[in-house]
N, C-alpha and C positions, 0 to 999 in steps of 0.2 A: 385722629378723630377729634374733632372741635366740638360736635353737637353730643347731646346725651338724651337717652330714652326716658330718663327718670328712674326712681327706685323701685324695683319689684319686691315682693314678700320677703324673697330670701336675702336681701341686701340690708334688712335691718337687724342690729345688735341690741341685745336688752342692755339697758345702762346708758347708752350713747347718747349725748347731747349735740344736736344739730342746730347749727347757726343760720337763719334763713335770709336769704337776699330779698328785697332791696329796702333799705331804710326808707320810711317815707315821713315827709314834712307835710303835717296838716295845716290846711287853710280854711277860709270860709266857703272855699268852693265845694268842699265835702259836704257841708251843711246844706249848701243850696241844691246840691245834686241829690242829696239824702231826700230832701222835702220834695224835690220833683218827682223823684221815682217812686215814692210811697205818699200816701196822704198824711204823713206824720204831722202832729201839730201840738205836741205837749210842751206847755208854756215855758219849762224851766230850760229847754235846749233850743226853744225859738226866740228867747227874748231876753238880751243883756239886763234890761231893767228890772224885768222880773226876777231873775237870777239875783241881782244885787239885792232887791228886797227879801231874798230868801237866804242872804248871807253868803252868797257866792262871789267871786271877783267879776265874773261874765257868765253867759250862757256857756255850759260845757258843750261840746259834740255830742250828738245822740249816742246814747251806751252802745246800741247794736251798730252805728255806724264805726265806732272804736273797734267793736268785736270783729266786723267784717276787714278792717284794715289788717288788724293782727292775724286774722285767719288767712286771709288771702295769701299772705307771704309765706304760709306753710305749705301750700297747694303743690308747688314744683317738687318738695322734698317728701311729702307726705301721701298725697292722695291723686298725684298726676295720673297714677295708673290704678286707682281706686275702681272697683265695682259699686261700692256704696259708701256712704258716710254713715254709719250705724248709731251711734249715739254721744252724748255728753254727760258731764258730772263735774262737780267740785268745782264751778265756776265762780269767780269773784271779780267784781270790778274795784280794784284798790283805790284808783284814784281817777278822777275826771280828766278828760282829755281836752285841751284848748287850743284852738287855732295858735300855730307856731311851734308846737310840740313836735318832735319826730320819734316816730315809733319805729322798733324794731322786734323780732320774733326770733325765739329759739324754742326747740320742742326735745323733750327727754323720753326715750321709748322706756315706757314702764311696763310693757307685757306683750307677748307675742303667742299665737295660737295658730298652727295650720289647720285649714279644714279639712274634713274627713275625705274631700272630694280629690285632694292633692294638687288642685289647680290654684288655690287662692289661700290666704291667711288672714286673720285679723291683726292688726298693729294697734297698740294701745299708746297714746304719747300724752303727756302733759305739757302743754304751750305756754309760754310766758310771753306777754307783750311788755316791752320796757321802753321808757321815754329816753330823751337826749341826757338825762342827770343818772341813767341807770336805775331809776325808780319803777318798782313793778307797777304796772297800770293794770294790767288783768291777767289771770291764769284760768286755765280750765283743763279738763280731761276731754279726750275725746277718742273713739275707736273707729277703725276704718278696716274694711274688707279690700284687700289689695291683691291683684293678680301675681301669680308667679311667672317668671320668664323662662326658667329652667326646671321643668318638671320634675327632673331626676334630683334637684337639689335637696339635701336631707332637711327633714323637718328639724325646726328647734325644739328644745325643751318647752313644753307649754308653760306659760307663766300668766296668771290672770291676776290683774291687781285687785286689792281690796279697796271699793270705793265706797264713801258715804252717800247713805240713801238721800241725805238733804245737807245742806249747809245750815250748821246751828245758829238760831237766831241771835245768841251772844256773840258771834263772830263776824257779822254781817258789817261790811266796811261802810263808815258813815263819812261823807266828805267834811273836811274841815271847815267849820264854819256854818253849815246847814242848819237853818232854822226857819220852821214853818209856823211860828207863834203869830207872825203878821201877814199868812198867806191870803192872798186876793182870789177869792173863789171866782167872782165874777169875770175877772181875766183869765182865769186857768180855764172855764168853760162849763164846769158843773158845780154843783153844791156839794156833792157827795164827799164826806170825808171819812177816815178810817173806822171811826165809831158806828157808822152807818152800814157797813159790810159784816155778814155774819159768815161763819166758818160752816160750808156746805151750800152756800149761795151760788147759783149759776146764773151767768149774764149772757143773752144773745146780743151780740155787738150790731146785728141787723144790717149792716152795710156789706157791699162785696165788691170785690175789684177782679175784673178780667185780665189775665196775664197776657201781655202782649210780647212776641218774640224780640222784638227792637228793644223794649225796654229791659227785659232781662239780659239782653246782650250787652247793653250799655252798663248795666249794674254789675256784671261779671268783671267786665274790663275795670270799672272803676275801683273795684277792690282788688284788682290785679289777680284774680284767680284763672288759674290756666288750666283748670282739669278739663280734659279732652271731651267728656260727656257733655259738657256745657257747650262747647264751641264747634266740635266736629260732627257734622250729621252722619257721617260714615262711621262713627265709632259704635253705633247701636245699629242691630240688626233691623228696627223698625224705621231707622232713618229719621228718629226725632231726636232733638236736642233736650236732655234733662235739664229743668230748671233748678237752678242753684239753691240749695236748701235755706240758705241764708236769706235768699230774697223771700222766701216763703215767711220766714221768721219775721222780717221786717214789715211785710205786708200785713200779717196777723197782727202784730204789735201795733201798727198804725191804726188797723181798724177797731183795736180794744179801746181806742179813745172814746168812743161812742158807749159809755158807762164804767170807763175807768179813765176818765180824763185827768184824774189827780194821782193816779199812781205814776209818779214824775219820773222816777229814776230806777232802772234796774241795778242791783247791787249783787245779786247771787244768782248763778243757775244750779238747780239742784238736779235736773235730768232732762234728757231731751231725746226725741226720736223722730226721724223723717220716716213716717209709717207707711207712706207711699208715693210713687214718683208723682212730679208734676210736671205737665207740659204746657206750652203755649195754647192758648185758647181756654183752659181751664178757668172758671170763676171761682175766686177763693172767698170764703166767708169764716167767721170766727166766732166762738164762744169761749167763756171763760168760767173757771168754778174757785171760789175762795177755797182754800187747802188749810190755812193756819193765819194766825195774826199775832204780832209780838210787838212790846214796846220798845223803844230806843232810848239810850242817853242824851239825844238831840233835842232841844227844844221844839214842841209841837210835833215832833217827827213819830210816826208809827210804820212798822213794817208789815206787809202784807204779803203773805204765799200765795202765788195764783197758777192754777193750770191753764194755760193758753192751748186752745185746740184749733187748727186751721182745718177747715174741709172744703169738698168741693160743692157747687151750688148743686141743691137738691137734697142734701145729706140729712138724714132724721135730726132733728133737734136734740142736743146734749148725749148723742149715741156715739160711744166711743169703740166699744168691743163687740165681737160677736159672742155668741154662747160659748164657743170654744177657747176664749180668751183672746183671740187674735184681733188686731186692729181691723175694723170695718174697712172696705175697700173705697170708700169715700172720705177717710180720714188721711191727711196730709202730714200734719204735725201733732205732736204732743211735748208741749214744753211747760217745765215745772220751775218757777222763777220766785225770787223775792223782789219785792219793789218798795219804794220809799214812798209815803204818803202823809198829808197833813192830818193830825188828830183833832 
């Protein structure tokens, strides 16, 4: 038997570390395709000269492009047979990724719990992305609902990891040399700096993007994401291909430029949930809420904690949950992250 059907819930063991294939050397092509797929235009990841003026050697690859590259390698081992990707926590971007870096991924199983229906279970993993020098580039926790193959397989002892609700501001990674003291707001696209935002403020990002099947398929292949629900229209009873949640994250982040153009670098992921499925033809809009702010030791650099919400067109502005506490059916994404911004 030369082929494999991927891992099912009963195949995971608490504490095991899985080394994922295949390493990927990053080039400027990833940046160009990322900017073609999403309306991404944050200056720090667009211009080498802008990045050098901010103390970096060149423009890094977009933070979410690095995330997708690391995430995509985990799919054949973690979520090939997933029912749904449920959430994220404790994410940190430890180092920028530059063209020429080679990334690989590994995941450790930190939690297991079979569902009461006996047909699936939730797998918790901590994934690490490493470069060619074995330096930690980023890490995060995610949990995935995975089908069982053998329904008579015994349920493992349930273990639920204890996860921090937020990444503490004093532990946020700051890229070496980053300096916003001579930041060019005109070139960045907006005048709004860290001090202009207030905790509790909500921002409607105004613009929208209608998701096309072809763009989603290109994006999912670019990140080498092999999850069946994204490619195989026979995998769902409704005959639809589920849009990769990371595609929605990048669309929403790109849309947030209008109002948050100076939130230049994502450095931590506190929490995230794909609230409802997204399909081709949906028009995605986004809004943000300022959850917290913190100073950093880097010159001219402040940290801002943001809730980024992606919704379908026609959603009620700034409405997240129903009266019973569940996500509204038009909410696609609820993402809580820290970004770096000029003070």
